[in-house]
N, C-alpha and C positions, 0 to 999 in steps of 0.2 A: 634360290637357284634360278639361273636364267639359261635360255637356250638361244644360240646364235645359229642362224641358217645362212649358208653361203650359196648363192646362185652363180653358176659359171656357164658361159657360152661353150657349147660343144665344139664349135669350129675354131674360134680364136683363143679360147680359154680365159677370156676377160671376165672378171668378177663384177656382178651388178648388184645393186642394193635390194631390189624387189623381184619377185617372180614375174610380175607384170612387165618387166623390162626385157624378158626373153620371149621369143616367138616360137611356139611349137611347130615344127616342120615334120610332116608325115609323108612317107613314100608309099604310094598306093599302086598296086599292080592289078588292073581289072577291078573286080569286086572284092579282092582280098586286101584287107588292111590289118597290119600287125603292129603291135606296140613296140616290137623289136626294131622297127624301122623309123622310130620317132626320135628326133633330136630337138634340142632347144638352142636357138641362135639369137644373138643380140641383134638389135636393129641395124647396126653398122654392117654386120655380115649379111643380113637379109638385103640391105641396099646394095652391097657389092655384087650380089647374085641377081639383082634386078627384080627382087620380089616385092619391094616397097620403095617408095620415093625417098631419097636421102633428105635429111633434115637440113634446110637452108638456114645458116646462121645470119641473122640480120644484124648489121652494125648499127647500133643506136648512137646518135650524136650525143656528145656530152650535154647535160642539161645547162641551160643558161644560169649564170650566177645569180643568186638571190641578193636582195638588198643587204642582208647580213654578211654575205660573202664579200661584197664590194666594200662595206664599211670595215670589215676585218683587214682586208688587203691594204686599204688606205692607212689604217691605224698602224699596221705592221711597217709599212714604208716610212711613215712619219717617225715612228719609234726608232727604226734603224738609222734614219738620218740624224736624229738627235743624239743617239749613242755614238755614231761615228764622228759627229762634230764635237762632242764633249771630249773625246780623246785628243783632238787637234788643239782645243783650248788649253788642256792640261799641259801639253808639251811646250807651249809658248812661255 
């Protein structure tokens, strides 16, 4: 028997994989802190409210082709050319 736990943002209702992906937010009035005023928000909602910095997605350039990639491309081009020329020879 297995147990599946679902974690959901209280603001946007987005489901996340782990409880660590939610940030607990507590509202405190003076010295009084109640668990009734606690919510769990995802990082995106916290960033929208200015509580944390938004995650900047870095665009990574495509990696340079390896020697194997170059050889495969040349072999594919040569094979394609041979196949296309063989159809021309058969028609004559």
